[in-house]
Every structure is written in C-alpha cells, then in structure tokens.
C-alpha positions as CSV (number, residue, x, y, z in Angstrom):
1,M,80.7,107.9,93.9
2,L,84.0,107.7,95.2
3,L,87.1,106.2,93.5
4,T,88.4,104.4,96.2
5,N,91.3,102.3,94.7
6,L,93.7,102.7,92.1
7,K,95.7,99.6,90.8
8,I,98.4,99.7,88.5
9,E,100.6,97.0,86.8
10,H,103.6,97.3,84.6
11,Y,103.1,100.9,83.8
12,R,106.2,103.0,83.0
13,G,108.5,102.7,86.1
14,I,105.7,101.2,88.2
15,K,105.6,97.1,88.3
16,S,102.8,96.8,90.7
17,L,101.2,99.3,93.0
18,E,97.6,99.2,94.8
19,L,96.8,102.7,96.0
20,E,93.8,103.1,98.4
21,L,92.5,106.8,97.5
22,A,90.5,109.0,99.8
23,P,88.2,112.2,98.9
24,T,91.5,114.2,99.2
25,T,94.5,112.3,98.6
26,V,98.0,113.9,98.5
27,L,101.1,112.1,97.0
28,V,104.4,112.9,98.4
29,G,107.9,111.2,97.7
30,E,111.5,111.8,96.3
31,N,111.6,112.6,92.4
32,N,111.0,109.3,90.3
33,C,109.1,107.6,92.8
34,G,106.0,107.5,90.7
35,K,103.9,110.5,91.7
36,T,103.3,111.6,88.2
37,T,102.7,108.1,86.6
38,V,100.0,107.4,89.1
39,L,98.4,110.8,87.7
40,H,99.1,109.7,84.3
41,A,97.4,106.4,84.9
42,L,94.4,108.0,86.1
43,R,94.1,110.4,83.1
44,A,94.8,107.4,80.6
45,C,91.5,105.5,81.8
46,L,88.9,108.5,82.6
47,Q,90.3,111.3,80.3
48,T,92.1,110.0,77.2
49,L,90.5,106.5,76.9
50,R,87.5,106.5,74.3
51,S,84.8,103.8,74.0
52,S,85.4,103.6,70.0
53,G,89.0,102.4,70.9
54,R,90.5,104.3,67.9
55,A,93.1,106.0,69.7
56,S,95.1,104.3,72.5
57,P,96.2,106.5,75.3
58,F,99.4,104.7,75.7
59,D,102.6,104.4,73.7
60,E,105.7,101.9,73.7
61,F,107.4,104.2,76.3
62,D,104.5,103.4,78.6
63,L,105.5,99.8,79.0
64,H,107.4,98.5,81.9
65,F,111.0,97.4,80.9
66,D,112.8,95.3,84.0
67,S,116.2,95.5,82.1
68,R,118.1,97.8,79.6
69,A,117.7,94.7,77.1
70,A,113.8,94.6,77.1
71,D,111.8,95.7,74.1
72,P,108.1,96.4,73.5
73,T,107.5,92.8,72.1
74,T,108.8,91.3,75.5
75,A,107.1,93.8,77.8
76,P,104.2,92.4,80.1
77,P,100.7,94.0,79.5
78,I,99.7,97.3,81.2
79,A,96.7,96.9,83.5
80,I,95.3,99.6,85.4
81,T,92.3,98.9,87.7
82,L,90.0,101.7,89.0
83,T,87.5,100.7,91.6
84,F,84.6,103.2,92.5
85,E,82.7,102.2,95.8
86,E,80.0,102.8,98.1
87,S,81.1,103.6,101.7
88,T,77.7,102.3,102.8
89,P,74.7,100.3,101.1
90,G,72.3,102.7,99.1
91,E,74.5,105.7,99.3
92,W,74.7,106.1,95.6
93,S,72.0,108.0,93.9
94,D,69.2,107.2,91.3
95,E,70.9,108.7,88.5
96,V,74.1,106.8,89.1
97,E,72.0,103.6,89.3
98,Q,70.3,104.4,86.0
99,K,73.4,105.2,84.2
100,L,75.7,102.7,85.4
101,G,73.0,99.8,86.5
102,G,70.2,98.0,84.8
103,D,70.5,95.7,81.8
104,G,74.1,95.7,80.4
105,G,75.0,97.5,83.7
106,V,78.3,97.4,85.4
107,I,77.3,98.1,88.9
108,A,78.1,94.7,91.1
109,L,76.8,94.3,94.4
110,M,79.6,93.3,97.1
111,P,79.1,91.0,99.7
112,P,77.9,90.9,102.6
113,D,76.2,94.1,102.8
114,D,75.5,94.4,99.0
115,R,77.6,97.7,98.5
116,S,77.5,98.9,95.0
117,R,81.0,98.6,93.3
118,V,82.1,99.5,89.7
119,Q,85.6,98.5,88.5
120,L,87.2,99.3,85.3
121,R,90.4,97.7,83.9
122,V,92.0,99.0,81.1
123,S,94.9,96.9,79.7
124,A,97.5,97.5,76.8
125,E,100.4,95.5,75.1
126,Y,102.5,95.8,72.3
127,S,101.0,94.1,69.0
128,K,103.7,92.1,66.6
129,V,100.8,92.3,64.1
130,T,100.0,96.1,64.3
131,Q,103.4,97.2,65.7
132,D,101.4,99.2,67.9
133,I,99.9,99.6,71.3
134,D,96.5,97.8,71.5
135,T,94.1,98.9,74.2
136,T,91.3,97.2,75.6
137,F,88.9,98.0,78.4
138,E,86.4,95.9,80.4
139,F,84.5,96.1,83.4
140,L,84.3,93.5,86.1
141,D,81.9,91.8,88.1
142,A,81.7,91.1,91.9
143,A,84.4,88.2,91.3
144,G,86.6,90.4,89.2
145,K,86.0,88.6,86.2
146,P,85.2,90.8,82.8
147,L,81.6,91.5,82.2
148,P,80.0,90.9,78.7
149,A,81.5,93.1,76.0
150,K,78.0,95.0,75.6
151,N,78.6,96.8,78.9
152,R,81.4,98.7,77.6
153,S,79.0,101.0,76.4
154,R,78.8,102.5,80.2
155,L,82.6,104.0,79.6
156,G,80.8,107.1,78.7
157,S,78.4,107.4,81.4
158,L,81.3,106.5,84.1
159,Q,83.5,109.5,82.4
160,Q,80.4,111.8,82.5
161,L,79.8,110.9,86.1
162,R,83.3,111.1,87.2
163,P,85.2,113.3,84.5
164,L,88.9,113.8,85.2
165,F,90.7,117.1,84.8
166,Y,94.4,117.2,85.1
167,L,96.7,120.1,85.5
168,S,100.4,119.3,85.0
169,A,103.2,121.0,86.6
170,L,104.6,122.7,83.4
171,R,101.9,125.5,83.1
172,D,102.4,128.0,80.5
173,A,99.9,131.0,81.3
174,G,100.1,132.4,77.7
175,K,98.9,128.8,76.4
176,E,96.3,128.0,79.1
177,F,94.8,131.9,78.4
178,S,94.8,131.4,74.6
179,R,91.1,130.7,72.9
180,T,92.4,126.9,72.4
181,S,92.9,126.3,75.8
182,Q,90.8,123.8,77.9
183,F,90.0,125.9,80.6
184,W,89.9,129.4,78.8
185,S,88.2,128.3,75.5
186,P,84.7,127.3,77.3
187,F,84.6,131.1,78.7
188,V,85.3,132.5,75.4
189,K,83.2,130.4,73.3
190,N,79.8,130.3,75.5
191,S,78.8,133.8,75.2
192,Q,75.9,134.6,77.3
193,I,75.2,137.9,75.1
194,D,71.5,138.3,73.7
195,E,71.2,139.1,70.0
196,T,69.7,142.6,70.7
197,T,73.0,143.6,72.9
198,K,75.1,142.0,70.2
199,A,73.6,143.9,67.4
200,D,73.8,147.1,69.5
201,I,77.7,146.4,70.4
202,E,78.7,145.8,66.7
203,K,76.9,148.7,65.8
204,Q,78.9,150.5,68.2
205,L,81.9,149.0,67.2
206,E,81.4,150.1,63.6
207,T,81.1,153.6,64.6
208,I,84.1,153.4,66.8
209,N,86.0,152.0,63.9
210,A,85.2,154.6,61.2
211,Q,86.5,157.4,63.9
212,I,89.6,155.6,64.4
213,I,89.9,155.1,60.7
214,E,89.3,158.9,59.9
215,A,91.7,160.2,62.7
216,H,94.3,158.1,61.5
217,G,94.3,159.4,58.0
218,T,96.9,157.0,56.5
219,F,94.6,153.9,56.5
220,K,92.5,155.5,53.7
221,G,95.5,155.3,51.4
222,V,96.1,151.9,52.2
223,R,92.3,151.0,51.8
224,E,92.1,152.4,48.6
225,H,95.1,150.5,47.2
226,L,94.2,147.3,48.8
227,G,91.0,147.9,46.7
228,K,92.5,147.4,43.5
229,V,92.6,143.6,44.1
230,Q,89.0,143.7,42.6
231,E,90.6,144.6,39.2
232,L,92.3,141.5,39.2
233,V,90.0,139.0,41.0
234,A,86.0,139.1,40.7
235,L,84.8,139.7,44.2
236,G,81.2,140.3,45.3
237,G,80.2,143.6,46.4
238,Q,81.5,147.1,46.1
239,D,83.7,147.7,49.5
240,V,85.7,144.6,49.2
241,V,88.4,145.9,51.6
242,S,87.7,147.1,55.0
243,V,90.5,148.0,57.3
244,D,89.4,147.5,61.2
245,A,91.0,149.1,63.9
246,V,89.0,147.0,66.5
247,P,87.3,143.7,65.6
248,A,83.7,144.3,64.1
249,R,82.3,141.4,65.5
250,V,81.5,140.5,69.4
251,F,82.7,137.0,68.5
252,D,86.1,138.2,67.1
253,M,86.3,140.4,70.4
254,L,85.7,137.4,72.6
255,N,88.3,135.6,70.6
256,R,90.8,138.2,71.1
257,A,90.2,138.8,75.3
258,Q,93.4,138.4,77.3
259,V,93.9,138.9,81.0
260,S,96.3,141.8,82.0
261,I,97.5,141.9,85.7
262,A,98.9,145.3,87.3
263,S,102.7,145.1,87.9
264,A,104.5,146.6,91.0
265,T,104.7,150.0,89.1
266,G,101.0,149.9,88.3
267,A,101.5,149.1,84.6
268,R,99.1,146.3,83.3
269,L,101.0,143.7,81.7
270,P,99.6,140.6,79.8
271,I,99.8,137.6,82.1
272,G,102.5,136.0,80.1
273,R,104.9,138.9,80.9
274,H,104.5,138.5,84.7
275,G,106.9,136.3,86.9
276,E,106.5,132.5,86.8
277,G,104.8,132.4,90.1
278,T,102.0,135.1,89.3
279,Q,101.5,133.0,86.0
280,S,101.4,129.6,87.8
281,L,98.9,131.0,90.3
282,T,96.5,132.6,87.8
283,V,96.4,129.3,85.7
284,L,95.6,127.6,89.2
285,M,92.6,130.1,89.8
286,L,91.6,129.7,86.1
287,F,91.3,126.4,86.7
288,D,89.3,126.2,89.6
289,A,86.9,129.1,88.1
290,F,86.5,126.4,85.0
291,L,85.5,123.9,87.5
292,K,82.9,125.9,89.5
293,S,81.3,127.6,86.4
294,E,81.8,125.2,83.4
295,L,81.3,121.7,84.7
296,A,77.8,121.5,85.4
297,R,76.9,123.0,82.2
298,K,79.3,121.0,80.0
299,Q,78.3,117.7,81.8
300,G,74.4,118.3,82.3
301,V,74.5,115.6,84.9
302,K,73.3,116.4,88.7
303,E,75.4,113.6,90.0
304,S,78.7,114.6,88.2
305,K,81.7,115.3,90.4
306,P,85.1,115.8,88.8
307,I,88.0,114.2,90.1
308,V,90.9,116.8,90.1
309,A,94.6,115.6,89.6
310,L,97.0,118.4,90.3
311,E,100.7,118.0,89.6
312,E,102.9,120.4,91.7
313,P,100.3,123.0,92.3
314,E,102.9,125.0,94.5
315,A,105.5,125.4,91.6
316,H,107.0,128.9,91.4
317,L,105.3,130.2,94.6
318,H,106.7,131.2,97.8
319,P,106.0,129.6,101.1
320,N,103.1,132.2,102.2
321,A,101.2,131.4,99.0
322,V,101.5,128.0,98.9
323,R,100.2,127.7,102.2
324,A,97.1,129.8,101.3
325,L,96.6,128.0,98.2
326,W,95.5,125.1,99.8
327,K,92.3,126.5,101.0
328,T,91.3,127.0,97.4
329,I,92.2,123.2,96.4
330,D,90.5,121.9,99.4
331,D,87.5,124.0,98.4
332,I,87.3,122.6,95.0
333,D,84.2,120.5,94.4
334,G,85.0,116.6,93.7
335,Q,87.9,114.2,94.6
336,K,91.2,115.8,94.7
337,L,94.3,113.6,94.0
338,V,97.5,116.0,94.2
339,A,101.4,115.3,94.0
340,T,103.6,117.7,95.8
341,H,107.0,118.5,96.8
342,S,106.1,121.2,99.1
343,G,106.5,120.7,102.7
344,D,104.6,124.2,103.1
345,L,101.9,122.6,101.3
346,L,101.9,119.7,103.5
347,S,101.5,121.8,106.4
348,E,98.1,122.4,105.7
349,V,96.9,118.9,104.7
350,D,95.4,116.3,106.9
351,V,97.9,113.8,108.0
352,Y,95.5,110.8,106.9
353,S,95.1,112.3,103.5
354,I,99.1,111.7,102.8
355,R,100.4,108.8,100.7
356,R,104.1,108.4,100.7
357,L,105.4,106.6,97.4
358,Y,108.7,105.2,97.8
359,R,111.2,102.5,96.0
360,K,112.2,99.5,97.8
361,E,113.8,96.8,96.2
362,K,113.1,98.1,92.9
363,T,109.1,98.5,93.3
364,V,107.1,101.4,94.0
365,R,105.6,100.9,97.5
366,V,103.1,103.0,99.1
367,G,103.1,104.2,103.1
368,V,100.1,105.9,104.7
369,L,99.1,106.2,108.4
370,Q,96.1,104.7,109.0
371,T,93.3,105.6,111.0
372,G,94.0,104.0,114.5
373,T,97.6,103.5,114.1
374,L,98.3,105.9,116.5
375,D,96.0,106.8,119.5
376,E,94.3,110.3,119.5
377,R,97.3,111.7,121.7
378,Q,100.1,110.2,119.9
379,L,98.5,111.6,116.8
380,Q,98.2,115.0,118.3
381,K,101.8,115.1,119.0
382,F,103.2,113.6,115.9
383,D,100.8,116.0,113.8
384,H,101.8,118.9,115.5
385,F,105.9,118.4,115.5
386,V,105.8,117.0,112.0
387,R,103.6,119.2,110.3
388,S,104.3,122.3,112.3
389,T,108.3,122.1,112.2
390,R,109.4,119.0,110.3
391,V,107.3,118.6,107.5
392,E,110.6,117.3,105.5
393,L,110.3,114.3,107.5
394,F,107.5,112.9,105.0
395,F,110.1,113.0,102.2
396,A,113.2,111.3,104.2
397,R,114.1,107.7,103.7
398,V,115.6,107.5,107.2
399,W,114.9,108.9,110.6
400,V,117.7,108.8,113.0
401,L,115.8,108.9,116.5
402,V,118.2,110.8,118.7
403,E,117.3,112.1,122.4
404,G,118.4,115.5,122.3
405,E,120.2,118.4,120.6
406,T,123.8,117.4,121.3
407,D,123.2,114.1,119.4
408,V,122.1,115.9,116.4
409,I,125.1,118.3,116.4
410,I,127.5,115.3,117.1
411,L,126.0,112.9,114.4
412,S,125.8,115.3,111.8
413,G,129.2,116.8,112.4
414,A,130.8,113.4,112.4
415,A,128.9,112.5,109.1
416,R,130.6,115.4,107.4
417,V,134.1,114.4,108.8
418,L,133.2,111.0,107.4
419,G,132.3,112.3,104.0
420,L,128.9,111.1,104.5
421,D,126.1,113.3,103.2
422,L,123.1,113.1,105.1
423,E,121.2,115.3,102.9
424,Q,121.8,114.1,99.8
425,S,121.0,110.4,101.3
426,A,117.6,112.1,102.4
427,V,118.6,111.2,106.1
428,R,116.9,113.2,108.9
429,L,118.1,113.6,112.8
430,V,114.9,113.8,114.9
431,E,114.6,114.6,118.4
432,Y,112.1,112.2,119.7
433,A,111.4,113.5,123.2
434,Q,108.6,115.8,122.5
435,V,106.6,113.0,120.6
436,G,107.7,110.0,122.0
437,L,109.9,107.0,120.4
438,S,107.2,104.5,120.3
439,T,105.0,107.1,118.1
440,F,107.8,107.8,115.7
441,I,108.6,104.2,115.1
442,T,105.1,103.4,114.6
443,A,104.5,106.1,112.1
444,A,107.7,105.2,110.4
445,D,106.7,102.0,109.8
446,S,103.2,102.8,108.6
447,L,104.9,105.3,106.0
448,G,107.3,103.4,104.7
449,V,110.5,105.3,106.2
450,A,113.6,103.4,107.6
451,W,114.7,104.2,111.0
452,H,117.6,104.1,113.4
453,V,117.5,104.9,117.3
454,F,121.1,106.3,118.7
455,S,120.7,106.0,122.3
456,D,122.7,106.7,125.5
457,G,123.9,103.7,127.5
458,D,122.5,104.7,130.6
459,A,119.4,103.3,132.6
460,A,117.3,105.7,130.1
461,G,118.9,104.5,127.1
462,L,118.4,100.9,128.6
463,K,114.7,101.5,128.4
464,T,114.9,103.0,125.1
465,A,116.9,99.9,123.7
466,T,114.1,97.8,125.1
467,T,111.5,99.7,122.9
468,V,113.7,99.2,119.9
469,R,113.9,95.4,120.3
470,N,110.2,95.0,120.7
471,A,109.5,96.9,117.6
472,L,112.2,95.0,115.4
473,S,110.0,92.2,114.3
474,G,112.7,90.2,113.1
475,R,114.6,92.9,111.9
476,S,118.3,93.2,112.5
477,E,119.3,95.0,116.0
478,G,122.6,96.5,114.2
479,E,120.4,98.0,111.3
480,H,118.1,99.9,113.7
481,L,119.8,100.4,117.3
482,T,123.1,102.1,118.5
483,L,123.4,101.7,122.2
484,L,126.5,103.5,123.7
485,P,128.6,101.4,125.8
486,K,129.6,101.5,129.6
487,G,126.3,102.9,130.5
488,D,127.5,106.5,129.6
489,P,125.6,109.3,128.3
490,V,127.1,110.5,124.9
491,E,129.3,113.5,126.8
492,P,130.8,110.7,129.1
493,Y,131.3,108.5,126.0
494,L,133.0,111.1,124.0
495,C,135.5,112.0,127.1
496,R,136.6,108.3,127.1
497,N,137.1,108.6,123.1
498,G,139.6,111.4,122.5
499,F,137.5,114.4,123.8
500,M,138.4,115.0,127.3
501,D,140.2,118.1,126.7
502,V,137.2,120.0,125.1
503,Y,135.1,119.1,128.1
504,E,137.9,120.1,130.5
505,L,137.6,123.5,128.6
506,H,133.8,123.9,129.1
507,A,133.6,122.5,132.7
508,N,132.3,125.3,135.3
509,E,134.9,125.8,137.8
510,Q,132.5,126.2,140.7
511,N,131.0,122.9,139.6
512,R,134.4,121.0,139.8
513,V,134.5,121.9,143.5
514,R,131.0,120.2,143.7
515,Y,131.3,117.2,141.5
516,I,135.0,116.1,141.2
517,T,136.1,113.5,143.9
518,V,138.3,111.7,141.9
519,D,141.6,111.4,139.5
520,K,141.6,112.1,136.1
521,D,142.6,108.4,135.5
522,N,139.8,107.2,137.5
523,D,137.1,105.5,135.6
524,A,134.2,107.7,137.3
525,Y,136.2,110.8,136.2
526,P,134.3,111.3,132.4
527,E,130.8,110.9,134.3
528,Q,131.7,113.6,137.2
529,L,133.2,115.9,134.7
530,Y,130.1,115.8,132.3
531,K,128.1,116.8,135.5
532,C,130.3,120.0,135.7
533,L,128.9,121.4,132.4
534,P,127.0,124.6,132.8
535,N,123.3,124.8,132.4
536,N,122.7,125.1,128.6
537,G,126.4,124.1,128.1
538,K,126.3,120.6,126.2
539,P,125.5,122.2,122.7
540,S,128.5,124.4,122.7
541,A,130.7,121.6,123.9
542,A,129.2,119.8,121.1
543,H,130.1,122.2,118.8
544,A,133.6,122.2,120.0
545,V,133.7,118.2,119.9
546,V,132.7,118.6,116.0
547,A,135.5,121.4,115.5
548,K,138.3,119.2,117.1
549,M,137.0,116.0,114.9
550,K,137.3,118.5,111.7
551,I,140.8,119.0,112.5
552,D,141.9,115.4,113.7
553,G,140.0,114.0,110.8
554,S,138.0,110.6,110.4
555,A,140.2,108.5,112.9
556,S,139.0,110.6,115.6
557,I,135.5,109.6,115.3
558,P,134.4,106.6,117.8
559,K,133.6,103.8,116.6
560,E,130.2,103.6,117.7
561,I,129.2,106.8,116.0
562,A,130.8,105.9,112.8
563,D,129.0,102.2,112.9
564,C,125.9,104.1,113.6
565,L,126.2,106.5,110.6
566,K,127.2,103.9,108.0
567,A,124.4,101.6,109.2
568,V,122.3,104.7,108.6
569,I,123.7,105.3,104.9
570,A,123.3,101.5,104.3
571,L,119.7,101.8,105.3
572,A,119.1,104.9,103.1
573,G,120.6,103.1,100.1
574,D,118.3,100.0,100.4
575,K,116.0,101.0,97.4
C-alpha cells in the first residue's frame, strides 16, 4: 500500500506542488525550497491529524501568504491530498480491504483496470467566527469528490496501516533518550521481566541498598532526623522514611536507564556528553531500533508498514559515516521520504529516487529524472559522472556546459574578475565530454536545472551549436548558447582578444619551427600559435590568462566571455 502522490496547496511557502513518491524518495534542493514543508505536510495528515477533530495540526503561520499585506482572514485554504494506490490490480491484501473497504469504505476502483485507490484530502482555513484554524478531512471517490461523512471513521485505520514516523534535523540525544521520548520510552515501559524474576531482583536490590547505607554511615543520621516528620504529620507505618542509594523497584530502575558510550580515552560518558555527530548517529540508530522492535507490537496489524520521514539524517556526521548511514536508512522496513543537503548521501542513492525541489517564478516545482528519459548507456554515464564525482550538481541552479578544462579555468577566473560569484549563484561549470552534451541537456531539463553551453567556434563547435538549437524548444538562444566567433577554439580566440603575449610565452620553440608559417599580423597566426602549445600545456596557459585578467581588470575580459557569464547569472536569478 504505497503512498504514490502528495499534493500540497497553499501551505506555508508552497502555493501548489504535486509530488510523485517512490518506495524511497529523496528530496534535494537549496534552503527554503520546500523540503521541510513537504515532510511537515505529511506529518500533519498522518501523525497529528485526529478523527475527533478536536485539535488542528495547523496554525495561522501555516497559511500561504502571497504578499506582506496578506493576513489569515484573506489567505486561501490549505489543501493537502494524499493518494495511496495499487501498482497492479489485486495487490492490496485482504486485511487492507477489510479495514478500508466494504460498507462505509474509502477504497475507490480506478478505471480502466480497477486498481484500488484511497485518497485523503485535509483542508484548513482561518475562521473569522472562532478566530482559529478550522480543519476538515474527507476521503475522495474515483472522481475526486468527497465520500459521505460516515467514511471519515476510516482515518484511524489508514493511520494504523500506514503510520508516519518523523525524525527532525534537530536531534537532541539527551531528549530522545529520556523516559518521555517517543522512541526511548517504549523500551523503558515495555518490560519483559516476569513477576518471579522481578521479585528476586527487588529482594537483591533491598540487600544491596542496606549494605550501601550501612557502609556510608552518615545516611543513618539523616534517616533519623527525617523520621521526625512523623511527629508533626500523621503517617502510616513505623518506618516512614527510607533512604535508597539505588532504586528499590525494577520499574524505577528502568526509568533511570541511560545510554553511555566509551570516549576516545575509554571513559564511559552519557550520550549527551559526546559530540553532536555521535549524538545524531545514536539517535538515528535508536530510531531504527524502535521501528524494528516496537512497530509490530504497537500496531498489532500484520499489514502495517511505516512511512518514515527523515530530515537531514547526515547532520553533524563526517562524509564516510554519511555514506555508510545510507545502508541503515535503506534497510528500514517501509516507505521512506528523506530530505538532505548531503552530496555524500546522494552518492549512495538511486538516481530515480531523487526529487529536486526548486523555485521558479515564485512557485515551488519538482524536477525528477523519469525512467526512460535517458537510455541505458546515457544513464550509466550520467549516473557514474554525477554521483561519483559531481554530486553537487543536483543542488545547482545552472549548469554551464563546457568542452574541457581550459574553459572551466577561463570562465571561473573571468567571473571573479568581473565580480560575479558563481558559487553563491549556485552556478556549476561542467565538462560534458565524458557523458555527452545531449545527455546533460536532457537531464538538466528533467531536473529543472537551467543550462548554458559555452562552445568553440570551430567545426566541432558548430555541431555543438546544432545540438543546442535542437533542444531549445522555443527558448532564447542567447540565454543558452555562447558560440565563439571566427571558427576559433578558445585559445586562438583569446589570442585575438588581448592575450597573444601569454600564448607566446607558453609556446614550445620546437613546435614554432614546425607550425608557424605566417607573420604575427596574419589572421592565421593565432591558430598556428595555438598549435605550438606543448602537450598538457593548455591548462597552464589558461591560468596565465586568468592572472593577466586580474592585473588588467574587467575591461580585459573578451565580450563573448563577459556576455556568457552575465547570461548565466541572469538564468540563476530567475527564481
């Protein structure tokens, strides 16, 4: 019984968003793109919403405001719709059918193959009468219309079949391992000690306590003085005061149970005394233990499978630990929804599980690489390149697709001279040769990443330009393509635009004899000089060009390069 779709309308910073969910879904994106909002929307419906309707899971700050002047009374109603759907007809078990179907049931049969579907819509709006948030929920039929009110009694069954467990990014080990914690408390309270064993343990505790008090000595006087309270207040029994060095009852001992971990020196310290990374990881392991050992007992339903929402599980962990952590997350039984900022975590994730949230034109959108978008060979190359070496590309707003290392050096250096911060603008320079230009363009469009191609003007560059133009689909060529003029690769182009002296210094003398056949003022000279660069000499020359740009200032940046960078920054700012 998979949650396949989550639709959010007018909730916090999300005006409208529809998210297709997989058995494991990983949300990525910049800060404030809506990842946490998605998790909280799910929690409101499956964890905090109650069929009694006595308490709303929303408050006025959950309403969506389009302007500063807006207020709760004018905000449109929140609407969150959850869709559970069979992948094939008859997939759901008899238990699911019994709990959600039949008379007053909420299962709808979807044409054309009669797959079972359950839709829950939760709505909330500000009431001028109560001056509070009124929340309603309703199940929907196959046409998306509300089912009769009597069907609402099935909410508890749905939450029992698909309970949601949420772990926030702010993990306090001291709090999570306290006796009031939602994860630690069940272990403390669910004692498996039989009464005979308990009585024997408590008898031993009594003996141990007496020995400690006797050995300590001073506790005797304390006990005698405290016993005088009986003279002032009528109390039952003879020994009204006891001093317990250790808890006298097994129940009290369990309530005081704490987790200690050995430090680097060997000393055992309470979990709250360790570093934040150790604390975060320990809480995650506790969460996993809770799911594995407590869920079935608590729910008592064979078909019950959790939906697990994890926010930034990588928090405070070093990269190797993050990579290893994914196996623990992947092994959790149930459906997973994970929000992350970690490239190290993404490197272990199936690319089809990734959902990239981004803002464009003040709305939150979702980018996903769908099955079949890339053929098998394209996917292998893209997956290996991006996830193994350039995972940060999933978080970029713009990919600048270039042919080689020289382009990367020149463009990044020119941007610094022009005062353009590519990093802050979430612009990434990408060498596309290993993967293929078309593959990167297709992937970028699928993921909602803007792109711009910087290309030589030679014959190969003209083929590149054709590929770009075929992919524009009505978009502006100027926003997506920079083609160098005069049929030049980038090095001759730079020679023609003020950097001839740099390449003169880097030219190999033996190659000069071989390739130079014209004077310096001849139009063919830059191309011939370019051929004189030694093997692997292009990057060194490119760094020298950047050094000269820094000395000569922004006026030295050739027009095509400056225009390219300005177009890229404009693309990054289109949010």
